[in-house]
VOMARLUM-320140 format. One line per field, with one value per residue (C-alpha): residue number from 1; x, y, z; chain. Coordinates in nm, 2 decimals, padded with zeros to 4 digits, always signed. Layout:
<sites>
pos <- [NUM; ...] .
u <- [X; ...] .
v <- [Y; ...] .
w <- [Z; ...] .
unit <- [A; ...] .
</sites>
This chain:
<sites>
pos <- [1; 2; 3; 4; 5; 6; 7; 8; 9; 10; 11; 12; 13; 14; 15; 16; 17; 18; 19; 20; 21; 22; 23; 24; 25; 26; 27; 28; 29; 30; 31; 32; 33; 34; 35; 36; 37; 38; 39; 40; 41; 42; 43; 44; 45; 46; 47; 48; 49; 50; 51; 52; 53; 54; 55; 56; 57; 58; 59; 60; 61; 62; 63; 64; 65; 66; 67; 68; 69; 70; 71; 72; 73; 74; 75; 76; 77; 78; 79; 80; 81; 82; 83; 84; 85; 86; 87; 88; 89; 90; 91; 92; 93; 94; 95; 96; 97; 98; 99; 100; 101; 102; 103; 104; 105; 106; 107; 108; 109; 110; 111; 112; 113; 114; 115; 116; 117; 118; 119; 120; 121; 122; 123; 124; 125; 126; 127; 128; 129; 130; 131; 132; 133; 134; 135; 136; 137; 138; 139; 140; 141; 142; 143; 144; 145; 146; 147; 148; 149; 150; 151; 152; 153; 154; 155; 156; 157; 158; 159; 160; 161; 162; 163; 164; 165; 166; 167; 168; 169; 170; 171; 172; 173; 174; 175; 176; 177; 178; 179; 180; 181; 182; 183; 184; 185; 186; 187; 188; 189; 190; 191; 192; 193; 194; 195; 196; 197; 198; 199; 200; 201; 202; 203; 204; 205; 206; 207; 208; 209; 210; 211; 212; 213; 214; 215; 216; 217; 218; 219; 220; 221; 222; 223; 224; 225; 226; 227; 228; 229; 230; 231; 232; 233; 234; 235; 236; 237; 238; 239; 240; 241; 242; 243; 244; 245; 246; 247; 248; 249; 250; 251; 252; 253; 254] .
u <- [+11.00; +11.23; +11.57; +11.48; +11.17; +11.40; +11.64; +11.35; +11.25; +11.60; +11.69; +11.61; +11.80; +12.11; +12.07; +11.99; +12.32; +12.28; +12.27; +11.91; +11.89; +12.19; +12.01; +11.70; +11.91; +12.09; +11.75; +11.61; +11.93; +11.90; +11.52; +11.54; +11.77; +11.48; +11.11; +11.02; +10.85; +10.50; +10.52; +10.82; +10.90; +11.14; +11.30; +11.43; +11.25; +11.32; +11.15; +11.05; +11.32; +11.33; +10.98; +10.81; +10.99; +10.91; +10.54; +10.54; +10.68; +10.39; +10.51; +10.30; +10.53; +10.54; +10.75; +10.87; +11.06; +11.11; +11.07; +10.72; +10.88; +11.05; +10.73; +10.53; +10.76; +10.74; +10.36; +10.34; +10.57; +10.36; +10.03; +10.14; +10.31; +10.14; +10.20; +10.00; +09.67; +09.76; +09.53; +09.83; +10.00; +09.92; +10.15; +10.07; +10.24; +10.14; +10.35; +10.42; +10.61; +10.79; +11.13; +11.36; +11.43; +11.07; +10.87; +10.58; +10.31; +09.97; +10.10; +10.46; +10.60; +10.79; +11.10; +11.26; +11.51; +11.71; +11.94; +12.14; +12.33; +12.03; +12.18; +12.49; +12.26; +12.21; +12.51; +12.48; +12.52; +12.20; +12.01; +12.13; +12.04; +11.70; +11.64; +11.75; +11.51; +11.22; +11.30; +11.32; +10.98; +10.84; +10.93; +10.76; +10.95; +11.21; +11.18; +11.49; +11.63; +11.86; +12.06; +12.38; +12.61; +12.92; +13.23; +13.47; +13.72; +13.45; +13.43; +13.80; +13.78; +13.52; +13.75; +14.06; +13.88; +13.67; +13.57; +13.32; +13.16; +12.87; +12.79; +12.49; +12.25; +11.97; +12.15; +12.50; +12.66; +12.98; +13.02; +13.28; +13.34; +13.51; +13.59; +13.61; +13.83; +13.79; +13.42; +13.44; +13.18; +13.17; +12.99; +12.90; +12.82; +12.65; +12.58; +12.32; +12.20; +11.88; +11.70; +11.36; +11.22; +11.38; +11.73; +11.65; +11.83; +11.77; +12.06; +12.03; +12.25; +12.24; +12.43; +12.44; +12.61; +12.69; +12.88; +13.04; +13.05; +13.27; +13.11; +13.17; +12.99; +12.69; +12.66; +12.68; +12.42; +12.18; +12.22; +12.16; +11.84; +11.71; +11.81; +11.91; +12.16; +12.35; +12.60; +12.80; +12.88; +13.02; +12.95; +12.63; +12.77; +12.73; +13.10; +13.29; +13.41; +13.78; +13.98; +13.87; +13.50; +13.30; +12.95; +12.89; +12.57; +12.40; +12.15; +11.99; +11.72; +11.46] .
v <- [+08.47; +08.36; +08.51; +08.70; +08.85; +08.96; +09.11; +09.30; +09.44; +09.60; +09.67; +10.04; +10.09; +09.92; +10.11; +10.46; +10.60; +10.47; +10.75; +10.73; +11.10; +11.05; +10.77; +10.98; +11.27; +11.06; +10.93; +11.28; +11.41; +11.14; +11.18; +11.56; +11.52; +11.37; +11.31; +11.28; +10.95; +10.91; +10.54; +10.38; +10.02; +10.00; +09.66; +09.52; +09.79; +09.65; +09.85; +10.13; +10.39; +10.50; +10.40; +10.60; +10.93; +10.89; +10.84; +11.14; +11.34; +11.24; +10.93; +10.62; +10.36; +09.98; +09.85; +09.50; +09.27; +08.90; +08.93; +08.94; +09.06; +09.35; +09.44; +09.42; +09.68; +09.90; +09.88; +09.98; +10.27; +10.39; +10.35; +10.54; +10.82; +11.16; +11.28; +10.99; +11.16; +11.50; +11.61; +11.77; +11.43; +11.27; +10.97; +10.61; +10.28; +09.92; +09.66; +09.34; +09.02; +08.92; +08.79; +09.04; +08.76; +08.74; +09.04; +09.17; +09.43; +09.46; +09.76; +09.86; +10.15; +10.46; +10.38; +10.11; +10.15; +09.90; +10.07; +09.96; +09.69; +09.46; +09.33; +09.20; +08.95; +08.77; +08.55; +08.37; +08.54; +08.38; +08.53; +08.88; +08.84; +08.71; +09.02; +09.25; +09.07; +09.10; +09.47; +09.54; +09.37; +09.57; +09.91; +10.13; +10.19; +10.46; +10.38; +10.40; +10.14; +10.28; +10.06; +10.05; +09.76; +09.71; +09.72; +09.43; +09.66; +09.73; +09.36; +09.35; +09.64; +09.46; +09.15; +09.36; +09.58; +09.32; +09.25; +09.53; +09.60; +09.81; +09.86; +10.08; +10.09; +09.91; +09.71; +09.56; +09.33; +09.15; +09.13; +08.92; +08.87; +08.60; +08.67; +08.41; +08.61; +08.37; +08.43; +08.77; +08.65; +08.75; +08.60; +08.83; +08.68; +08.89; +08.81; +09.07; +09.16; +09.36; +09.50; +09.33; +09.48; +09.64; +09.50; +09.19; +09.13; +08.87; +08.73; +08.60; +08.52; +08.66; +08.54; +08.76; +08.65; +08.90; +08.88; +09.17; +09.19; +09.39; +09.70; +09.59; +09.26; +09.43; +09.68; +09.38; +09.19; +09.49; +09.51; +09.14; +09.18; +09.43; +09.77; +10.00; +10.20; +10.14; +10.36; +10.32; +10.59; +10.59; +10.69; +10.89; +11.11; +11.12; +11.06; +10.76; +10.51; +10.48; +10.21; +10.35; +10.35; +10.19; +10.18; +10.15; +10.32; +10.22; +10.39; +10.18; +10.28; +10.03] .
w <- [+10.30; +10.02; +09.97; +09.66; +09.83; +10.11; +09.86; +09.69; +10.03; +10.09; +09.73; +09.73; +10.06; +09.91; +09.58; +09.71; +09.59; +09.23; +08.97; +08.87; +08.78; +08.54; +08.36; +08.32; +08.20; +07.94; +07.81; +07.78; +07.61; +07.34; +07.30; +07.27; +06.97; +06.78; +06.86; +07.22; +07.28; +07.44; +07.53; +07.69; +07.79; +08.08; +08.05; +08.38; +08.57; +08.92; +09.19; +08.95; +09.03; +08.67; +08.55; +08.82; +08.75; +08.38; +08.45; +08.68; +08.39; +08.17; +07.98; +07.94; +08.08; +08.08; +08.36; +08.27; +08.50; +08.56; +08.94; +09.09; +09.42; +09.25; +09.07; +09.40; +09.55; +09.24; +09.23; +09.60; +09.55; +09.25; +09.43; +09.73; +09.53; +09.61; +09.25; +09.11; +09.20; +09.08; +08.78; +08.60; +08.58; +08.24; +08.28; +08.36; +08.44; +08.36; +08.55; +08.36; +08.47; +08.16; +08.04; +07.85; +07.60; +07.48; +07.61; +07.42; +07.44; +07.27; +07.07; +06.98; +07.18; +07.09; +07.29; +07.51; +07.79; +08.00; +08.25; +08.55; +08.36; +08.31; +07.99; +08.18; +08.36; +08.03; +08.04; +07.71; +07.37; +07.24; +07.53; +07.45; +07.09; +07.18; +07.40; +07.12; +06.87; +07.11; +07.16; +06.79; +06.75; +07.04; +06.89; +06.64; +06.31; +06.40; +06.77; +06.99; +07.23; +07.50; +07.74; +07.94; +08.02; +08.23; +08.02; +08.06; +08.24; +08.51; +08.59; +08.62; +08.87; +09.08; +09.09; +09.18; +09.44; +09.62; +09.89; +09.96; +10.30; +10.41; +10.78; +10.85; +11.14; +10.95; +10.69; +10.63; +10.38; +10.29; +09.91; +09.73; +09.36; +09.15; +08.78; +08.51; +08.27; +07.99; +07.97; +08.12; +08.37; +08.73; +09.03; +09.31; +09.65; +09.91; +10.27; +10.38; +10.73; +10.74; +11.04; +11.07; +11.39; +11.70; +11.73; +11.54; +11.21; +10.94; +10.74; +10.38; +10.09; +09.73; +09.43; +09.11; +08.79; +08.52; +08.19; +08.00; +07.63; +07.40; +07.26; +06.90; +06.96; +07.11; +06.82; +06.58; +06.77; +06.76; +06.38; +06.34; +06.55; +06.30; +06.42; +06.14; +06.34; +06.67; +06.84; +07.16; +07.42; +07.77; +08.13; +08.08; +07.81; +07.43; +07.38; +07.25; +07.51; +07.59; +07.78; +08.12; +08.05; +08.32; +08.17; +07.80; +07.67; +07.35; +07.13; +06.86; +06.61; +06.48] .
unit <- [A; A; A; A; A; A; A; A; A; A; A; A; A; A; A; A; A; A; A; A; A; A; A; A; A; A; A; A; A; A; A; A; A; A; A; A; A; A; A; A; A; A; A; A; A; A; A; A; A; A; A; A; A; A; A; A; A; A; A; A; A; A; A; A; A; A; A; A; A; A; A; A; A; A; A; A; A; A; A; A; A; A; A; A; A; A; A; A; A; A; A; A; A; A; A; A; A; A; A; A; A; A; A; A; A; A; A; A; A; A; A; A; A; A; A; A; A; A; A; A; A; A; A; A; A; A; A; A; A; A; A; A; A; A; A; A; A; A; A; A; A; A; A; A; A; A; A; A; A; A; A; A; A; A; A; A; A; A; A; A; A; A; A; A; A; A; A; A; A; A; A; A; A; A; A; A; A; A; A; A; A; A; A; A; A; A; A; A; A; A; A; A; A; A; A; A; A; A; A; A; A; A; A; A; A; A; A; A; A; A; A; A; A; A; A; A; A; A; A; A; A; A; A; A; A; A; A; A; A; A; A; A; A; A; A; A; A; A; A; A; A; A; A; A; A; A; A; A; A; A; A; A; A; A] .
</sites>
């Protein structure tokens, strides 16, 4: 089993404290100010922790991710979900293995989201701009693109506060980070120990590289990609970011 497949198998366990309800609440808060979408593309959907609740709420969701292993986990979670078979549930999910930089669907969607700092994994400016252009093409006129990204200050916090350690009965890790402050790019190295069976653990390594971009540059890139309006907020609230903001949130209209 390859390292990334191993990571996909423990991803939900490692991410169980992530604020998924807050991401969903932010999206609904934005959508409720205008027209509620029917079709939603979840870009970088991972194991479906946001796509699945949206589908359970009645949305027609396209879960898009580059990793076949993540999509396999997501598909399994959806297919075994008890709510999926309920007649009152009108939602659906179609899982697609595609790259954020050139994703496409047969028909444009009402809204697109990309949460949990997916954009930070695009470490070249031209890749970010390509993803924004693809998203603009994939939306209906007036459609909204919602995403979040680590602010540069958050990458500095990671570098200052590392190393991080988790030690649980079934999983453990040692996580170190190294920041290139010139590019505002950080390399996270994780050594993970996951229980396989009984008292036997497997060990594998993960390297994740992220780059943070200034809010003003991201807003400009959205407008260059064809979005008519782009606004920046912070930390799950519809308020302007300040110097202490950890996550930047963007709302862009096609």
